C-alpha positions as CSV (number, residue, x, y, z in Angstrom):
1,X,0.0,0.0,0.0
2,X,3.0,2.3,0.3
3,X,3.3,4.6,-2.6
4,X,-0.4,4.2,-3.4
5,X,-2.7,7.3,-3.3
6,X,-5.6,7.3,-0.7
7,X,-9.1,6.4,-2.0
8,X,-10.4,9.9,-1.0
9,X,-8.9,13.3,-1.0
10,X,-9.5,16.4,1.2
11,X,-10.2,19.7,-0.5
12,X,-6.5,20.7,0.0
13,X,-5.3,17.4,-1.6
14,X,-7.7,17.7,-4.5
15,X,-6.6,21.3,-5.1
16,X,-2.9,20.1,-5.2
17,X,-3.8,17.4,-7.7
18,X,-5.6,20.0,-9.9
19,X,-2.9,22.6,-9.4
20,X,-5.2,25.2,-7.9
21,X,-5.6,26.8,-4.5
22,X,-7.6,25.1,-1.7
23,X,-10.0,28.2,-1.6
24,X,-10.9,27.5,-5.3
25,X,-12.3,24.1,-4.5
26,X,-15.6,25.5,-3.0
27,X,-15.9,27.5,-6.2
28,X,-15.6,24.4,-8.3
29,X,-18.2,22.6,-6.1
30,X,-20.6,25.5,-6.3
31,X,-20.2,25.5,-10.1
32,X,-20.9,21.7,-10.1
33,X,-17.6,20.9,-11.7
34,X,-16.3,18.9,-8.7
35,X,-18.6,16.7,-6.7
36,X,-17.8,15.7,-3.1
37,X,-18.4,12.2,-1.9
38,X,-21.8,11.6,-0.3
39,X,-24.0,14.5,0.6
40,X,-22.0,16.5,3.2
41,X,-23.6,19.4,5.0
42,X,-22.4,22.9,3.8
43,X,-20.1,23.5,6.8
44,X,-18.4,20.0,6.9
45,X,-15.2,18.7,5.6
46,X,-15.5,17.6,2.0
47,X,-13.8,14.5,0.5
48,X,-13.4,13.7,-3.1
49,X,-12.8,10.4,-4.9
50,X,-9.2,10.2,-5.9
51,X,-9.9,8.2,-9.1
52,X,-12.5,10.8,-10.3
53,X,-10.2,13.8,-9.6
54,X,-7.3,12.1,-11.5
55,X,-9.6,11.2,-14.4
56,X,-11.0,14.8,-14.6
57,X,-7.4,16.2,-14.4
58,X,-6.7,14.4,-17.7
59,X,-9.7,16.0,-19.5
60,X,-8.5,19.2,-21.3
61,X,-12.1,20.5,-21.8
62,X,-12.9,20.1,-18.1
63,X,-9.7,21.8,-17.1
64,X,-10.7,24.8,-19.4
65,X,-14.1,24.8,-17.6
66,X,-12.6,24.9,-14.1
67,X,-10.2,27.6,-15.2
68,X,-13.1,29.7,-16.5
69,X,-15.2,29.1,-13.4
70,X,-12.3,30.2,-11.1
71,X,-11.5,33.3,-13.2
72,X,-15.2,34.3,-13.3
73,X,-15.5,33.9,-9.5
74,X,-12.5,36.1,-8.8
75,X,-13.6,38.7,-11.4
76,X,-17.0,39.0,-9.7
77,X,-15.3,39.2,-6.2
78,X,-12.9,41.9,-7.4
79,X,-15.7,43.9,-9.1
80,X,-17.7,43.8,-5.9
81,X,-14.7,45.3,-4.0
82,X,-14.4,48.1,-6.6
83,X,-18.1,49.0,-6.5
84,X,-18.4,49.0,-2.7
85,X,-17.4,52.3,-1.1
86,X,-14.9,51.8,1.7
87,X,-12.8,53.8,4.1
88,X,-10.1,54.6,1.6
89,X,-12.2,55.1,-1.5
90,X,-13.3,58.6,-2.7
91,X,-16.9,57.8,-1.9
92,X,-16.1,56.5,1.6
93,X,-16.6,58.2,4.9
94,X,-14.8,61.5,5.5
95,X,-12.3,61.5,8.4
96,X,-12.8,64.5,10.5
């Protein structure tokens, strides 16, 4: 069994296999591009089937989809930051 991958991966391990960040895995799950094992509650640890992750990692079309999903997610997040007035922005509160 030494040298053999485990049957299931944590989000961090799946991210490593897919060469992305662990905080991108929930984005992929929400986009229904990566499916956790079972039906875990939203706030629980998610596990992923190693075989499935390895097979998906060989699919160029799927890799393009996850790349697009992650890029879209972070573009939306960054756009929300720019639109929201904050302390340091010109539309933010005035220090007195």
